[in-house]
N, C-alpha and C positions, 0 to 999 in steps of 0.2 A: 504494500500500500504506500503510495507516494504522497507526500504532503504538497497540497496545492500552493502555488506562489500567490503573492498579494494581488497581482494583476488579475488572476483568475477569480480570486475572491471578490474583487471589485466588480468584475463582469457578472459573476453569478448573482451578487446582491442587487445589482442594477436591473437584472432581468427577473428578479424573484416574483414580483406581482404578476407580470405577464405569464410566468411559469405557472403560478397558482391558478390564474384565470384561464389557462389553456390556450393562450394567445400566441405562443411561440411557434416558429417553424420547427418541424421535426428534428432537424440537426441541432438547433439551439436548445430545444427541450432536452435532447439526449445529453448535450454538454452540461447543462445545469444539473440534471439528474445525477450524472456521473460525479460532478463536483460535490454535490450534497452528500453523496454516499461516502466520500473520503474526508470531507472537511469538518473537523470538530468546531471550527470557528463559525462557519456559515449555517450549519444545520440548525442550531437553536433559533436563528433568525427565521428560517423557514418554518419551524414548528410554531413559533409565536404568530407569524403572519398568517399561517394557514388556520390556526385556531381562531384568530381575530376575524378572518374572512368567514369561517363557519358561523361564528356568533352573529356577525352582521346579517348573514343570510337568514338565520333563525328569527331575527328581529325585523326583517324587512317587511313582513306582512302586518306587523302591529301598528295601530294608529299612533300618531304623534300626539302626546298630551297637549291640551290647550295651553297656550302661553309659552311653550318650550322654545319655539323658533325665535320669538322676541327676546326671551331671557338669554338665549344663547348668543344672539347678535349683540345685545347690550354688554354681555360679559366680554365678548371679543373686543368691542370698542373701548371698554374701560381698561383693557390690558395694553393698549397701544401707547 
């Protein structure tokens, strides 16, 4: 098992969301998958982002509570 170099880590992490979404070309998907299989640095990023994606999917059909969008925007504006 070879240790991936930092350039391949940067490439894999940059492609991670597209990989999770199934939006990569087959060759790129294979590269990212192979990288994740050997890289202890990048695999936790994949696990977290994949779990986050699954949680968002579960919540996607739930209605947004009244006032939440306004409160969220106000919170963003106050942090500027």
